[in-house]
C-alpha positions as a Markdown table, in Angstrom:
| # | Residue | x | y | z |
|---|---|---|---|---|
| 1 | Met | 20.9 | 2.4 | -32.8 |
| 2 | Lys | 17.5 | 3.8 | -32.8 |
| 3 | Thr | 16.6 | 6.0 | -30.1 |
| 4 | Tyr | 13.1 | 6.1 | -28.1 |
| 5 | Gln | 11.2 | 8.7 | -25.5 |
| 6 | Ile | 11.8 | 6.9 | -21.7 |
| 7 | Lys | 9.9 | 8.7 | -18.7 |
| 8 | His | 10.9 | 8.4 | -15.0 |
| 9 | Ile | 7.1 | 8.8 | -13.2 |
| 10 | Asp | 6.1 | 8.4 | -9.8 |
| 11 | Ala | 2.7 | 7.0 | -9.6 |
| 12 | Phe | 0.0 | 7.1 | -7.0 |
| 13 | Thr | 1.0 | 10.3 | -5.5 |
| 14 | His | 1.0 | 14.2 | -6.7 |
| 15 | Glu | 4.3 | 15.3 | -5.2 |
| 16 | Pro | 8.1 | 14.3 | -6.4 |
| 17 | Phe | 9.8 | 11.0 | -5.0 |
| 18 | Ser | 7.3 | 9.8 | -3.4 |
| 19 | Gly | 4.4 | 7.1 | -4.6 |
| 20 | Asn | 5.8 | 4.0 | -6.5 |
| 21 | Pro | 8.3 | 5.2 | -9.6 |
| 22 | Ala | 7.8 | 3.4 | -13.0 |
| 23 | Gly | 9.9 | 3.8 | -16.2 |
| 24 | Val | 7.9 | 4.2 | -19.4 |
| 25 | Val | 8.8 | 3.6 | -22.9 |
| 26 | Leu | 6.2 | 5.6 | -24.9 |
| 27 | Asp | 6.9 | 3.6 | -28.4 |
| 28 | Ala | 8.8 | 0.4 | -27.7 |
| 29 | Lys | 7.7 | -0.8 | -31.5 |
| 30 | Gly | 10.7 | -3.3 | -32.5 |
| 31 | Leu | 12.3 | -3.6 | -29.0 |
| 32 | Ser | 12.7 | -7.5 | -28.4 |
| 33 | Asp | 11.6 | -9.2 | -25.4 |
| 34 | Ala | 15.6 | -9.4 | -24.1 |
| 35 | Lys | 15.9 | -5.7 | -25.1 |
| 36 | Met | 12.9 | -4.8 | -23.0 |
| 37 | Gln | 14.2 | -7.1 | -20.3 |
| 38 | Ala | 17.7 | -5.7 | -20.6 |
| 39 | Ile | 16.3 | -1.6 | -19.9 |
| 40 | Ala | 14.0 | -3.1 | -17.2 |
| 41 | Arg | 16.9 | -3.9 | -15.4 |
| 42 | Glu | 18.9 | -1.0 | -16.4 |
| 43 | Met | 16.3 | 1.7 | -15.5 |
| 44 | Asn | 16.1 | -0.8 | -11.4 |
| 45 | Leu | 12.8 | 0.0 | -10.7 |
| 46 | Ser | 10.1 | -2.0 | -9.6 |
| 47 | Glu | 8.5 | -2.5 | -12.9 |
| 48 | Thr | 8.9 | -0.4 | -16.2 |
| 49 | Ala | 6.3 | -0.6 | -19.4 |
| 50 | Phe | 6.4 | -0.9 | -22.7 |
| 51 | Val | 3.9 | 1.2 | -24.9 |
| 52 | Leu | 3.3 | -0.8 | -28.3 |
| 53 | Pro | 0.4 | -1.1 | -30.8 |
| 54 | Ala | -1.9 | -3.3 | -30.6 |
| 55 | Thr | -2.0 | -6.7 | -31.7 |
| 56 | Ser | -6.0 | -7.8 | -30.7 |
| 57 | Lys | -8.6 | -5.9 | -33.0 |
| 58 | Ser | -10.2 | -5.8 | -29.7 |
| 59 | Ala | -8.0 | -3.6 | -27.8 |
| 60 | Asp | -6.7 | 0.2 | -28.9 |
| 61 | Leu | -3.4 | -0.3 | -27.1 |
| 62 | Gln | -0.7 | -2.5 | -25.9 |
| 63 | Ile | 1.1 | -2.6 | -22.5 |
| 64 | Arg | 3.8 | -5.3 | -20.9 |
| 65 | Trp | 5.6 | -4.9 | -17.9 |
| 66 | Phe | 8.9 | -6.0 | -16.8 |
| 67 | Thr | 10.4 | -5.8 | -13.5 |
| 68 | Pro | 14.8 | -6.1 | -13.7 |
| 69 | Asn | 14.0 | -10.1 | -13.8 |
| 70 | Ala | 10.8 | -10.9 | -15.1 |
| 71 | Glu | 8.1 | -9.9 | -17.6 |
| 72 | Val | 4.6 | -9.8 | -15.1 |
| 73 | Pro | 1.2 | -10.3 | -16.2 |
| 74 | Leu | 0.1 | -7.3 | -14.3 |
| 75 | Cys | 1.4 | -4.1 | -12.5 |
| 76 | Gly | -1.2 | -1.2 | -11.7 |
| 77 | His | 1.6 | 1.1 | -10.9 |
| 78 | Ala | 3.1 | 1.1 | -14.4 |
| 79 | Thr | -0.2 | 1.5 | -16.0 |
| 80 | Ile | -0.8 | 4.7 | -14.3 |
| 81 | Ala | 1.9 | 5.9 | -15.2 |
| 82 | Gly | 2.3 | 4.8 | -18.6 |
| 83 | Phe | -1.5 | 6.6 | -19.2 |
| 84 | His | -0.1 | 9.8 | -17.4 |
| 85 | Ala | 3.1 | 9.5 | -19.7 |
| 86 | Leu | 0.8 | 9.3 | -23.4 |
| 87 | Ala | -2.0 | 12.1 | -21.9 |
| 88 | Glu | 0.7 | 14.2 | -20.9 |
| 89 | Glu | 2.3 | 13.7 | -24.7 |
| 90 | Glu | -1.3 | 14.7 | -25.8 |
| 91 | Leu | -0.8 | 11.0 | -27.9 |
| 92 | His | -3.2 | 8.3 | -28.7 |
| 93 | Gly | -5.9 | 11.1 | -29.5 |
| 94 | Met | -5.5 | 12.8 | -25.7 |
| 95 | Lys | -4.8 | 16.4 | -27.4 |
| 96 | Gly | -7.1 | 18.5 | -24.8 |
| 97 | Asn | -8.7 | 18.0 | -21.6 |
| 98 | Gly | -11.5 | 15.6 | -21.5 |
| 99 | Thr | -12.3 | 12.1 | -20.3 |
| 100 | Tyr | -10.7 | 9.3 | -22.5 |
| 101 | Ser | -11.3 | 5.5 | -22.6 |
| 102 | Phe | -9.3 | 2.4 | -24.4 |
| 103 | Gly | -9.4 | -1.2 | -24.1 |
| 104 | Leu | -5.5 | -1.9 | -23.3 |
| 105 | Gln | -4.2 | -5.5 | -24.4 |
| 106 | Thr | -2.6 | -7.4 | -21.9 |
| 107 | Lys | -1.0 | -10.9 | -20.5 |
| 108 | Ser | -4.0 | -10.8 | -18.0 |
| 109 | Gly | -6.3 | -10.0 | -20.9 |
| 110 | Ile | -8.3 | -6.9 | -22.6 |
| 111 | Leu | -8.7 | -4.5 | -19.9 |
| 112 | Gly | -10.6 | -1.2 | -19.8 |
| 113 | Ile | -9.1 | 2.0 | -19.1 |
| 114 | Val | -10.2 | 5.7 | -18.5 |
| 115 | Val | -8.1 | 8.9 | -18.5 |
| 116 | Glu | -9.5 | 12.2 | -17.1 |
| 117 | Lys | -7.3 | 14.9 | -18.2 |
| 118 | Lys | -8.1 | 18.2 | -16.5 |
| 119 | Phe | -6.0 | 22.0 | -16.4 |
| 120 | Ser | -6.0 | 20.4 | -12.2 |
| 121 | Gly | -4.3 | 17.2 | -13.5 |
| 122 | Thr | -5.0 | 13.6 | -14.3 |
| 123 | Ile | -6.5 | 11.0 | -13.0 |
| 124 | Val | -5.8 | 7.5 | -14.2 |
| 125 | Glu | -8.3 | 4.6 | -13.8 |
| 126 | Phe | -7.4 | 1.2 | -14.8 |
| 127 | Gln | -9.9 | -2.1 | -15.2 |
| 128 | Ile | -7.8 | -5.4 | -13.5 |
| 129 | Pro | -9.8 | -8.3 | -13.3 |
| 130 | Val | -12.0 | -9.5 | -9.8 |
| 131 | Pro | -9.5 | -11.9 | -8.2 |
| 132 | Lys | -10.2 | -15.7 | -7.5 |
| 133 | Phe | -9.4 | -16.0 | -4.4 |
| 134 | Arg | -8.9 | -19.7 | -2.2 |
| 135 | Thr | -9.4 | -19.5 | 1.5 |
| 136 | Arg | -6.6 | -21.2 | 3.2 |
| 137 | Arg | -7.3 | -23.6 | 6.5 |
| 138 | Lys | -4.1 | -21.9 | 8.3 |
| 139 | Val | -1.1 | -19.5 | 7.7 |
| 140 | Pro | 1.6 | -21.2 | 6.6 |
| 141 | Pro | 4.4 | -21.3 | 9.9 |
| 142 | Glu | 7.2 | -20.6 | 7.1 |
| 143 | Leu | 5.8 | -17.6 | 6.2 |
| 144 | Leu | 5.3 | -16.3 | 9.6 |
| 145 | Arg | 8.8 | -16.9 | 9.7 |
| 146 | Cys | 10.0 | -15.7 | 6.8 |
| 147 | Leu | 8.0 | -11.7 | 7.7 |
| 148 | Gly | 8.9 | -12.6 | 11.3 |
| 149 | Val | 5.3 | -12.2 | 12.4 |
| 150 | Arg | 4.5 | -13.9 | 15.5 |
| 151 | Ser | 1.3 | -16.3 | 15.0 |
| 152 | Ser | -0.5 | -13.6 | 17.6 |
| 153 | Glu | -0.7 | -11.2 | 15.9 |
| 154 | Val | -2.0 | -12.4 | 12.7 |
| 155 | Leu | -6.0 | -11.0 | 12.5 |
| 156 | Thr | -7.7 | -14.3 | 12.5 |
| 157 | Arg | -11.1 | -12.9 | 11.8 |
| 158 | Leu | -10.2 | -12.6 | 8.7 |
| 159 | Pro | -9.1 | -15.2 | 6.1 |
| 160 | Tyr | -6.0 | -16.0 | 4.9 |
| 161 | Val | -6.1 | -16.1 | 1.1 |
| 162 | Ser | -4.7 | -16.9 | -2.6 |
| 163 | Ser | -4.6 | -16.0 | -6.0 |
| 164 | Ser | -1.0 | -15.3 | -7.6 |
| 165 | Tyr | -0.4 | -12.8 | -4.9 |
| 166 | Leu | -1.4 | -13.6 | -0.9 |
| 167 | Tyr | -2.9 | -11.7 | 1.3 |
| 168 | Leu | -2.2 | -11.8 | 4.8 |
| 169 | Pro | -4.2 | -9.6 | 7.6 |
| 170 | Leu | -2.6 | -8.2 | 11.0 |
| 171 | Lys | -4.2 | -7.0 | 13.8 |
| 172 | Lys | -2.0 | -3.5 | 15.1 |
| 173 | Leu | -0.5 | -0.9 | 12.2 |
| 174 | Thr | 2.7 | -1.1 | 14.4 |
| 175 | Thr | 3.4 | -4.6 | 13.3 |
| 176 | Leu | 3.1 | -3.5 | 10.0 |
| 177 | Lys | 5.7 | -0.9 | 10.3 |
| 178 | Ser | 7.7 | -3.2 | 12.1 |
| 179 | Leu | 8.1 | -6.0 | 9.8 |
| 180 | Glu | 11.6 | -6.6 | 8.4 |
| 181 | Pro | 11.1 | -10.1 | 6.5 |
| 182 | Asp | 13.3 | -12.5 | 6.0 |
| 183 | Tyr | 14.0 | -12.1 | 2.1 |
| 184 | Ala | 15.8 | -15.0 | 0.9 |
| 185 | Arg | 14.0 | -17.6 | 2.7 |
| 186 | Leu | 10.6 | -15.7 | 1.1 |
| 187 | Arg | 11.9 | -15.8 | -2.1 |
| 188 | Ala | 12.1 | -19.3 | -1.6 |
| 189 | Phe | 8.3 | -19.5 | -0.2 |
| 190 | Asn | 6.9 | -17.6 | -2.8 |
| 191 | Asn | 9.3 | -20.5 | -5.3 |
| 192 | Ala | 8.0 | -23.1 | -3.6 |
| 193 | Thr | 4.0 | -22.1 | -3.7 |
| 194 | Arg | 4.1 | -20.8 | -7.0 |
| 195 | Thr | 3.0 | -17.1 | -6.0 |
| 196 | Leu | 4.4 | -13.7 | -7.3 |
| 197 | Gly | 5.2 | -11.8 | -3.7 |
| 198 | Val | 2.8 | -11.5 | -0.2 |
| 199 | Cys | 0.3 | -8.7 | 0.9 |
| 200 | Val | 0.8 | -7.9 | 4.3 |
| 201 | Phe | -1.9 | -5.5 | 5.7 |
| 202 | Ser | -3.6 | -4.0 | 8.7 |
| 203 | Leu | -7.8 | -2.2 | 8.7 |
| 204 | Lys | -5.9 | 0.2 | 10.6 |
| 205 | Thr | -5.0 | 2.8 | 8.8 |
| 206 | Ile | -2.8 | 6.1 | 9.0 |
| 207 | Glu | -5.7 | 8.6 | 7.7 |
| 208 | Glu | -9.2 | 8.3 | 8.9 |
| 209 | Ser | -10.8 | 8.5 | 5.6 |
| 210 | Ser | -8.4 | 5.3 | 4.5 |
| 211 | Ser | -9.4 | 2.1 | 4.5 |
| 212 | Val | -6.6 | -0.2 | 4.3 |
| 213 | His | -3.2 | -0.2 | 4.7 |
| 214 | Ser | -0.8 | -2.4 | 2.8 |
| 215 | Arg | 2.5 | -3.2 | 2.6 |
| 216 | Phe | 3.8 | -5.7 | -0.3 |
| 217 | Phe | 7.2 | -8.3 | -0.8 |
| 218 | Ala | 8.3 | -9.8 | -3.8 |
| 219 | Pro | 11.4 | -11.1 | -3.8 |
| 220 | Ala | 10.7 | -13.2 | -6.4 |
| 221 | Val | 10.5 | -11.3 | -9.1 |
| 222 | Gly | 13.3 | -8.8 | -8.4 |
| 223 | Ile | 11.5 | -6.9 | -6.1 |
| 224 | Asp | 12.4 | -6.6 | -2.1 |
| 225 | Glu | 9.7 | -4.2 | -1.5 |
| 226 | Asp | 7.1 | -2.5 | -3.6 |
| 227 | Pro | 6.1 | 1.2 | -2.5 |
| 228 | Val | 2.3 | 1.3 | -3.7 |
| 229 | Thr | 1.0 | -1.5 | -5.8 |
| 230 | Gly | -1.9 | -1.3 | -7.3 |
| 231 | Ser | -2.0 | -4.8 | -8.9 |
| 232 | Ala | -2.3 | -5.8 | -5.0 |
| 233 | Asn | -4.3 | -3.1 | -4.1 |
| 234 | Gly | -6.8 | -3.7 | -6.3 |
| 235 | Pro | -8.0 | -7.3 | -5.0 |
| 236 | Leu | -7.1 | -5.7 | -1.6 |
| 237 | Gly | -10.5 | -3.6 | -2.4 |
| 238 | Tyr | -12.6 | -6.7 | -3.6 |
| 239 | Tyr | -11.5 | -8.6 | -0.2 |
| 240 | Leu | -12.4 | -5.5 | 2.7 |
| 241 | Tyr | -16.1 | -6.2 | 0.2 |
| 242 | Arg | -16.1 | -10.0 | 1.0 |
| 243 | Tyr | -14.9 | -10.8 | 3.8 |
| 244 | Ala | -14.3 | -7.3 | 6.3 |
| 245 | Val | -17.4 | -5.9 | 5.6 |
| 246 | Pro | -19.1 | -9.1 | 6.7 |
| 247 | Ala | -17.4 | -9.8 | 9.7 |
| 248 | Gly | -18.3 | -6.6 | 10.9 |
| 249 | His | -15.4 | -4.5 | 10.1 |
| 250 | Tyr | -16.1 | -0.8 | 9.7 |
| 251 | Ile | -14.3 | 0.6 | 6.6 |
| 252 | Pro | -14.5 | 3.6 | 5.8 |
| 253 | Ser | -15.7 | 4.1 | 2.0 |
| 254 | Leu | -17.2 | 6.4 | -0.6 |
| 255 | Ile | -20.1 | 6.0 | -2.8 |
| 256 | Leu | -19.8 | 7.6 | -6.2 |
| 257 | Pro | -21.8 | 9.7 | -8.1 |
| 258 | Asp | -22.4 | 6.2 | -10.0 |
| 259 | Ala | -23.0 | 4.0 | -7.6 |
| 260 | Arg | -19.9 | 2.5 | -7.0 |
| 261 | Ile | -18.1 | 2.0 | -4.1 |
| 262 | Glu | -14.8 | 3.5 | -3.8 |
| 263 | Phe | -11.8 | 2.7 | -0.9 |
| 264 | Ile | -9.0 | 4.4 | -0.5 |
| 265 | Gly | -5.6 | 2.2 | 0.5 |
| 266 | Glu | -2.3 | 3.4 | 2.1 |
| 267 | Gln | 0.9 | 2.3 | 1.0 |
| 268 | Gly | 4.6 | 2.9 | 0.8 |
| 269 | Asp | 4.3 | 5.3 | 4.3 |
| 270 | Phe | 7.3 | 3.4 | 6.4 |
| 271 | Ile | 9.7 | 3.2 | 3.4 |
| 272 | Gly | 9.8 | 7.1 | 3.0 |
| 273 | Arg | 6.9 | 6.6 | -0.2 |
| 274 | Arg | 3.7 | 7.6 | 0.8 |
| 275 | Gly | 0.9 | 6.8 | -1.8 |
| 276 | Arg | -3.1 | 6.6 | -2.1 |
| 277 | Val | -5.2 | 4.1 | -4.3 |
| 278 | Lys | -8.5 | 4.7 | -4.9 |
| 279 | Ile | -10.0 | 1.1 | -4.9 |
| 280 | Arg | -13.7 | 1.5 | -7.1 |
| 281 | Leu | -16.0 | -1.2 | -7.2 |
| 282 | Arg | -18.8 | -2.3 | -8.9 |
| 283 | Val | -21.6 | -4.4 | -7.1 |
| 284 | Ser | -24.5 | -6.1 | -9.1 |
| 285 | Gly | -26.7 | -8.6 | -6.3 |
| 286 | Ala | -24.4 | -10.5 | -3.8 |
| 287 | Gly | -21.1 | -9.8 | -6.2 |
| 288 | Val | -18.7 | -7.5 | -7.6 |
| 289 | Lys | -19.1 | -7.0 | -11.8 |
| 290 | His | -16.5 | -4.6 | -12.2 |
| 291 | Leu | -13.1 | -3.7 | -10.0 |
| 292 | Ser | -10.8 | -0.8 | -10.6 |
| 293 | Ile | -7.5 | 1.1 | -9.7 |
| 294 | Ala | -7.7 | 5.2 | -9.7 |
| 295 | Gly | -5.0 | 7.6 | -9.5 |
| 296 | Glu | -2.3 | 10.6 | -9.8 |
| 297 | Ala | 0.7 | 10.2 | -11.3 |
| 298 | Leu | 4.2 | 12.8 | -11.8 |
| 299 | Thr | 7.0 | 13.3 | -14.4 |
| 300 | Val | 10.1 | 13.4 | -12.6 |
| 301 | Met | 12.5 | 12.5 | -15.6 |
| 302 | Asn | 12.3 | 12.8 | -19.4 |
| 303 | Ser | 15.1 | 11.5 | -21.6 |
| 304 | Thr | 15.9 | 9.8 | -24.5 |
| 305 | Leu | 17.2 | 6.4 | -24.7 |
| 306 | Arg | 19.8 | 4.9 | -27.3 |
| 307 | Cys | 19.5 | 0.9 | -28.1 |
């Protein structure tokens, strides 16, 4: 029986028991797919990240992500948690304060990671693919029934779009807060449409400096509601730039020193897991050339796994 170091980490927050919790196995070499799935089921968190040696010469290391039910191709918060854990343990060369860059091998391609390690804390920035949205003519009535939303509550000035996730804009933050989806019905809808989850959002926010507030539901992969979803917030920032800003909506943002645009995504407040996601876009000409998410994390449990 082998032992593995495993951590329970809250991502997109600097406060314990908030943000989005993830499991991280720091060296998963030797674990079979079935064993990784069993560990993720035992952890029973939305995702568990497994750090592995890279099999591509273009990458420095590899991460695979598992929900309690299935492997997923991309997970933002568990990646933030994973590199926070590696920096905390001074692994992969991160022995002192500084900025470290990595090529991360994933099932979504080789993605860039930048870790800023400081005395005041660690910020992890994670490149994600620029989404290829498909604009839908109208919102399916079945989706509205799954969510318990009336058609009059949808913000029709903005489009309903799909990628691997569905994105639905609502007019009011209060409507977003009061959502009580029928998860069994939503699971069937996601399976029928071959989508992994639904991001429902509002341009109305809790904090004035924030750009968007969202909730994310993915019962088809074993997550009824995810507290803070990096892989949904990243494309949501792209959505704001592509659709909301041109439509005349005021979206709070920052211009970073390197000329990138930064939006702040709010999530988790309505289920007691407040988190904030920095969404960063590099724009060239009329398009977004680079998309990333960034955030803090906090280790709340450090343990040994025997299996």
